[in-house]
LUMLUMKOL-130794 format. One record per residue: residue in three letters; z, y, x negated of N, C-alpha, C in turn. Coordinates in steps of 0.05 Angstrom, whole numbers, plus 5000, padded with zeros to 4 digits. Layout:
N
ALAZYXZYXZYX
...
***
This chain:
412
MET802944144167804244364175802544504199
GLU803944584219802544704242801344974234
GLN798845074246797945304239796745434264
HIS796345704265795445844286792145734290
ILE791345734314788345624319786445804307
ASP787146084302784946264291784646174260
THR786946104248787146004221785645774218
LEU786045574237784645294234781645334236
ILE780545514255777745564257776545714233
ASP778245894223777046004196776545824175
ASN778345624173778145424152776245194155
ILE774845204177772745034179770145124165
THR769344984146767045034129764744904138
PRO761944994132759744834137759944564128
GLU760944494108761144194099762944014116
ILE765344154128766844004147765243964174
ILE763544184182761944154207759943924202
GLU758843924179756643724174757843444174
ARG760243414161761543144160762243054189
ASN763243234206763643174232761543094251
ARG759343234244756743164258755742884251
LEU755942804225755142574216756842354227
LYS759342364228761242184239760442124271
LEU760142344284759242324312756642194318
LYS754742284299751842184303752141864297
VAL753641764278753841464274754741344298
SER757141444311758141324337756241334357
ILE754641564362752641564383750341374380
VAL749341344354747441124348748140864356
THR750640794348752040534353752240494381
VAL753140674394753440634426750740594439
ARG748740744430746340714442745040444437
TRP745140344411744040084404745439874418
LEU747739864420749439624435748939664461
THR748339884476748039884507745239784510
PHE743139884494740639754500740139464493
GLN741839364476741839094472743838924488
HIS745239054510747138944526749038774512
CYS750338894492752238774474755138904481
ALA756938714480759938814482760738994459
PHE762539194465763439384446765839274429
ARG768039214447770539144433770738874421
GLY772538864402773138594392775638504400
HIS776138204393778738134402781338264383
ASP780538304360782338424340780838634325
GLU781638894328780139104316781839244291
ASN784139114284785339184265783939214236
VAL784939354216783339384190783139114176
GLY784838954178785038674165783538454179
SER782538524203781138324219778338234207
LEU777737994206775137914197772737984214
ASN773238024241771338104259772538314278
ARG772038544276773438774289771638844315
GLY769738704321768038754344765738884339
ASN763538854356760838984351760739284342
PHE762539444357762339724353763039784323
LEU765339704317766239774289764639634265
GLU764139374272762539204252759639364247
PHE758439444268755739594266756239834251
ILE758239994254758740254239759040144212
GLN760539934204760839844176758139754165
ALA756339654180753939584169752139824162
ILE752340024178750840254172751940384148
ALA754440394143756040514122755140374096
SER754840114099753939964073751240044061
PHE749640204077746740274067746940574059
SER749240704062749340994058751941084047
LYS751941194024754341284011755441534030
ASP753541704038754341914054755941844078
VAL754841634092756041554119758641424110
GLU758741254090761241104079763541254076
LYS762941534067765241724059766741804084
VAL765141834110766241994134766841784156
VAL766541524153767041354177769441174173
LEU770241084196772640894197774940974180
GLU775940824161778240914144777841134127
ASN775541164121774841374103774541654116
ALA774641664142774141894156776042124149
PRO775042364142777042574134778142694161
GLY780442804158781642944181782942734201
ASN783242834225784742674244782742544265
ALA780042604265778242504281776042284268
SER776042054279774241864267771741834286
TYR772141904313770041884332769541614339
THR771541424338770941164342772940994363
SER774341194377776341084395774840994419
HIS776340814437775140724463774740964479
GLN776041184479775641394494773141544490
ILE772641554462770141694453767741514460
GLN768041264458765841074469765141124495
GLN767241134513766641204543765441444546
GLU766241654534765141914538762141924530
ILE761441794509758441784500756841654520
LEU758141404529756841254549756341424575
SER758441564582758341724606755941944604
ILE755842064580753642264575750842114579
TYR750341884566748041734569747541674598
SER749241574612748841484639748041714655
GLY749441954651748542194666745842284662
ARG745142264636742042344630740142154641
ILE741141904642739141704655738741754684
ARG741141804697740941864728739442124732
ASP739642314715737842554716734842494713
VAL734242314698731442234694730542104718
ILE732241914731731441774756731141964776
ARG733242154779732842374800730342524799
ASN729442614774726942734772724242554778
GLU724542304774722642094779722242104810
ILE724442104825724542114854723342354865
GLY724042594853723342854865724242904893
ASP722442974912722943004937722142784958
GLN721242544943719942324957722242184972
LYS721441994991723241825006724341584987
TYR726341474993727441274976729041064993
CYS729340804981730840624994733440544976
ILE735440484990738040374977738540104980
ILE739639964958740639694959743539714948
VAL745139634962747939644958749439374956
ASP751139294938752539044939755339124924
GLU757538964933760039004924761138734911
THR762638754892763938504878766538594862
LYS767738394849770338464837769338414807
ASP770438584791769838524759771938354748
VAL772138304724774138094712776938204715
SER777338454718780038544722780938574752
LYS779438474769779638454799779538684813
ARG777938904801777539164814774839134827
GLU775039254852772439284869770439444857
GLN767939354853766039554843763539534863
MET762439744864760039754883757339854868
THR755239704867752939774853751139914873
VAL749740114865747940244882744940244863
VAL743040154878740340124866738440274885
LEU736540424872734440594888731840484882
ILE730240474904727540374901725840624913
PHE723840684900722240894906719440894895
VAL717741054904714741064894715041334876
ASP714141284850714241524831711841694837
LYS711841924817709642094820706841984816
ASN706541754798704241634795703341404815
GLY705141374834704041194855705340924853
TYR707140874831708140614824710940564836
ILE711240334848714140274857716140224837
GLN718340364837720540324816722840244830
GLU724340084814727239974824728940044799
ARG731040224807732540334786735540274793
PHE736940154775740140154779741240444774
PHE742240534794743040814794746140864785
ASP747940704801750640774792752340504799
LEU754640504786756540304790759140444796
ILE760240424822762340574834764840404837
HIS767240494827769740364831770540454859
VAL771040244875771940334904774840244908
LYS776540404922779240314929779540174953
GLU777640244973777640094999774939975004
THR774639755018771939645023771139645053
ASN772639805070771539855098769140025094
ALA767439985114764640115116764840445114
LEU766740555128767140835128767340955099
TYR769540795084770040885057767640865038
LEU766240615042763840565026761740785027
LYS761240835054759241055061760041295047
GLY762641395045763141625034762641635005
ASP763341384993762941374965759741394956
ILE758141254973755441264968754341524970
LYS754941664996753941915000754842134978
GLU757142114968758042274948756442254924
CYS755841984915754241934893751342054896
LEU750142034921747642124924747242434925
LEU749342564937749242834939749742974914
ALA751342854895752242944870749542964852
HIS747442844861745042854847742942984863
ASN743743144885741843264903739743084914
LEU740442844922738842644936739242694965
ASN737542764982738042825010738342545025
ILE740542545040741042275057738842235079
GLU737642435087735642405107733042305096
ASN733042255068730642145056730741845055
ILE732941735061733241445061731441305081
ARG729641125072727740985090728340705093
ARG730040575078730840305082733440235068
GLN734940035080737539965067737239685063
GLY738739595042738939305036742039205029
TYR742939035042745838965034746038635034
ASP748438555026748938285030749738205058
GLY750837955063751337835088754137945099
ALA755838085084758438145093758138345117
ASN759938295135759938455160760438735155
ASN762138815137762639105132760039245120
MET758239075112755539205100753639205123
ARG752639005136750739015152751438965182
GLY754039005190755038975218753539165236
GLU752839055260751139195279752439485290
TRP755039485292756539705302757739895284
SER759339785266761039945246760539865219
GLY758339735213757739655187756539885169
LEU756139855143755140055129752240155137
GLN750439955143748040035152747740175178
ALA749740125196749840245222750740545216
LEU752540585201753540865193751241055184
PHE749740935165747641095156745341135176
LEU744740935192742840935213743641165234
ASN746241195238747041425257746341685243
GLU746341725219746141975206743142025200
CYS741941785195738841795186737541605202
PRO736241655224734941435241732741305227
TYR731641435205729441285191730341085171
ALA732741045166733640845147733840575161
TYR731540495167731540225185732339975169
TYR733739805185734439545173734039335190
PHE731239245191730539065210731338775209
PHE731738685183732338405181735338355191
SER737138545191739738505203739538455232
LYS737738595245737338565276736038305277
LEU734238205263732837935262735237715262
THR736637725241738537545234740937515257
PHE741237745269743337785291742437645316
ILE739837645320738337515345738337225339
PHE737637155314737436875311740236725313
ASP742436855303745236765304745836695332
ILE744836865352745536805379744136605393
ILE741536595389739736385405739736115390
THR740836095365741035835352743835745348
SER745835865359748435825349749635575356
SER748335405377749335155384746935005393
ALA747634715398745434535403744734585435
LYS746734675450746034775477743834995479
ARG744335185462742335435463739735355451
HIS739835175430737335055418735734905439
ASP737134755456735634615479734434795499
GLN736035035506735135215522732635365514
LEU732835385486730635535474727835355474
GLN728235125470725734955473724834915500
ALA726634885520726134845547724535105557
ALA725735325550724235595560721435625543
HIS721035515520718535525507716535345519
LEU717535105531716034925544714735025569
ALA716735155582716035295609713935505607
GLU714035655582712235885575709535775569
ILE709235535556706935425548705635305575
LYS706935175592705835105619704635345631
ARG706035545635705335805647702635915637
LEU702435925611699936005599697735825600
LEU698235565602696435385605694935405635
GLU696635425653695835465680694035735683
LEU694635915667693136165667690736165650
GLU690435935636688035875617688136125595
GLU690636175585690736365563691436245537
LEU691435965537692135815513689935605509
GLU689035575484687035385480688535115477
THR687134905486688234625484687034475464
GLY688134265453686934105433689533935417
LYS688633755402690433605387691933765367
GLY694633735369696233895350696934175358
LYS695934255382696234535389698634555412
ASN699634795412701534825435704334625431
GLN705134585405707334415402710134575407
ILE712034395415714634555424716134595393
GLY716734825390718034885362720735025368
THR721235195347723635325348723435565328
VAL725535765331725335975311726235905283
LYS724935995262725535915234727036135223
ARG729636045210730836235193729836295166
ALA729536555157728636605134730636505110
GLY729736395087731136295065732436555051
ASP734836505038736036715022734636774997
THR733136574984732236614959729136614957
ARG727636614982724836604982723936805001
TRP723037024990722337255008720037175025
GLY718036985014715736905030716636775056
SER718836655059719536505081720036675104
HIS720236965102720537125122718037165139
PHE715737075126713237095141713136855164
GLY714236615156714436435175716336465197
SER718436585189720736655206719836875227
LEU718337065219717337275237715437145256
ASN713436995246711436885263712636685285
SER714936545278715936375297717336535321
LEU718636755312719636915333717437045351
LEU715237115339713037235356711937045373
THR711736785366710736555383712736485404
MET715136515399717136455420718836695431
TYR717236895431718637135441719637145467
ASN718037045486719037035513721136825518
ALA721036605504723236405503725736515493
SER725636655469728136775457729336965477
CYS727537135489728637345509730137195532
SER728836975542729836805563732636715557
VAL732936615533735436495523737536705523
LEU736936945511738737165509739637255537
GLN737937265558738737345584740837115594
THR740136875591742036675597744736685586
VAL744736725560747336795543748737035555
ILE747237255561748837465573750037405598
LYS748837265615749937185641752437015638
GLU752536865616755036685613757036795594
GLY756337015581758037155562760337305576
LYS762537365561764637515569765537735548
GLY766737945558767838135540766138255519
ALA767338265494765838415469763638205462
GLN763637975467761537775459759137865476
ARG759637925501757237985519756038255510
GLY757438415501756638715490754938645467
GLU755538475449753738415426751238295434
GLU751338095455748837965464747138185480
ASP748438355496746738585508745438755486
LYS746838795464745238945444743138785431
ALA743538565426741238385415738938395434
TYR739338365461737038365479735738635478
ASP737138845479735839095481734339165453
ASP735439065434733839085407731138945409
MET731338725418728738535418726638635437
THR727638745460725838835482724739115475
SER725839245454725039535450722239575438
PHE720739775440718139835429718439835399
GLU720539945389720839995360721139725346
PHE722639545359722939275349720239115347
VAL718839145367716039015370714239125351
LEU714339365347712539495325713039425298
VAL715839425290716539345264716139045260
LEU716338895280715738595279712738565274
HIS710938675285708138685280707738795249
ILE708639005244708339145215708938935197
MET711438825195712438645178710538375174
ILE709438245198707638045198705438125185
GLN704038335189701638405178702238435145
ILE704238575137704738625106705238335096
LEU707138175108707837945094705637745096
GLY703737765117701237615117699337665094
ILE699137925086697538005062698737895038
THR701337905034702737825009703237505005
ASN702837355029703637085031701936935012
ASP699236995008697536814992698736854962
LEU699137104957700137174927702937024925
TRP704637034946707636914941706736584937
GLN705236484955704736194950703536134923
ALA701836294912700336244888702436264864
LEU704236464864706236494844708436294845
GLN708636094865710535874864709335644847
ILE706835664840705435434826706135474797
LYS707735264784708535294754706235304738
SER703635204743701535194725699735454730
GLN700735644742698835864752697936004725
ASP695436074726694136224705694836524709
ILE695736644686696436934687694237094695
LEU691737064684689437214692689037204725
ASN689236954734688836934764690837054781
ALA693237014767695637164781695237474782
MET694237574759693837884760691637964781
HIS689537794782687237804800688637804830
LEU690537654837691537624863693337894869
VAL694537964848696238194850694338464858
SER692238464840690338704846689138684875
ASN688338444884687338434910689238484931
THR691938414929693838454946694538734950
LYS694338884927694739194928692639324941
ILE690239224940687939374952688239334984
LEU688939084994689439025021691539185034
ILE693639205020695939365027695039655032
GLN693739765011692840035014690940075036
LYS689239885042687339895062688839905091
LEU691039755092692539705115694140005120
ARG694940135099696240375101694140595110
ASP691640615098689840805104688840795130
ASP687940535135686340495162687340315184
GLY689940215180690940005197692440085223
TRP692940365223694840445244693840425273
GLU691240475275690240485303689940195313
ASN689140005295688939725302691539595308
LEU693539685291696239575294697439675320
LEU697139945326698140065351697139895378
GLN694439845378693039705399694039455401
GLN694539295379695939025381698639055397
VAL700139235384703039265394703039355424
LEU701139525432701039615461700039375479
LEU698239215470697638975484699838775487
PHE701438745466703838545465705638655487
CYS706138895482707939025502707239005531
ASN704939015536703739015566704138725573
ASN703838515557703938265565706638165568
HIS708438305556711538205556713238395569
ASP712238575584713438795602715638955584
THR714739025561716239215545715439485549
GLU717539655551716839945559715840065533
VAL713740235538712340385518712740645520
PRO714040795502714641105503712441255503
ASN712341495513710341685512710041815483
MET707941755471707841815440707942135436
GLU707442305458707742585455710542695459
ASP712242545469715042625475716442645448
HIS718942805450720642805426721842535423
TYR722042475396723442215393726542265398
ILE727642055411730342065419732041865398
TYR733741995382735441825367738441795375
GLY740041625361742541605367742941395391
ARG745441335398746141135418748441285439
GLY747641175464749441245486749841535488
ARG752141665490752541945495751642085471
PHE751141955448750142125424747042145424
ARG745742015442742742055440741842335445
GLN739942435431738842695430736042705417
PRO734742905427731842915415732043015386
LYS730142925369729742995344727943245342
ASP728743455332727043705332724243655319
ARG722443745334719843755319718643485312
VAL719743275323719042975316718142865341
THR715642795345714842635367715142335363
ASN714642165385715041915379712741815359
LEU710341945364707941845348708641885319
HIS709742155311710642195286712542005275
TYR714541935288716941775280715841495274
PHE714241375294713341095290711341065266
***
């Protein structure tokens, strides 16, 4: 029989409140346990007569078997109209947990800089899902990598994806301008040079650098055919002859071999070290091939090749190239050692400790030496060096403008 809401509230006794709390507590504990154990919730047949009603209901049944008080208020014995076991209740509890976890991650980040890693895929129901992972240094100085959110997306174009990511970050007061690195898969809508997701974030936050996208783009152009590969080796041979005539190269058995640029492997981070070194060795040859390709190119393709050449001959590219070579050079010994199957765990920990010390030393004392190396390289390769005291200019084309109170020295 229908009753007025005031009457219903007046009829709620402390005993009813306690029973409802116990029902809800059992559901919360069950959701928490299944979530942390990465277990599925639902069963194929959740009806009362089923022999296996799924993990969620079976776990509640198991708890009830150890407590008469619980048994009286859960599942089919639940008094009233609410059993707190529906799929909607499960999702609401999960949503509360995920919100609290994101709050903890947000507090870990504080006002520090952070990096984003984004990937998209389809779930079993063919819905597009986008994962957002944050990498940051916590208040204790440790690098943390946290899965932050799983976003259902209706469109997969870069502008739509950027809006979803931005909304997710801003909802937790994460400043977009604090992004310092981006990571994506190989899809063009993610890392495209002009309209990809990384380019859109880079326009809004010039510090959100995405170096390996530029590197891959350059490699794609200069090694895309056998003809260009031959041009690259011919240019490298001419460069070696020129340096030998100037007596700027050491001679000897096995030295000054004609090589090529090496692509980094998809599953071996250490392979980037060899890739970057090969580009540094063949820098002039690579620039020469790009110039040749630009002269032969037409239309939109020529515009992409111009962009690749401008990137490669910029001071910023040369600086990051040297930085990455130094960092990966420090970590390369550790990476090589960890590939050994018979590696001693104590020796591995010792290598990790030494690597951290060397990286910290590079961070504390390496800037002046690094800058001198870059300036020398730029001087030898006719790369324009900006005045470090001028305001840093960000943006492209007609959108270029000075960044307030940020000098080139501060930015780099």
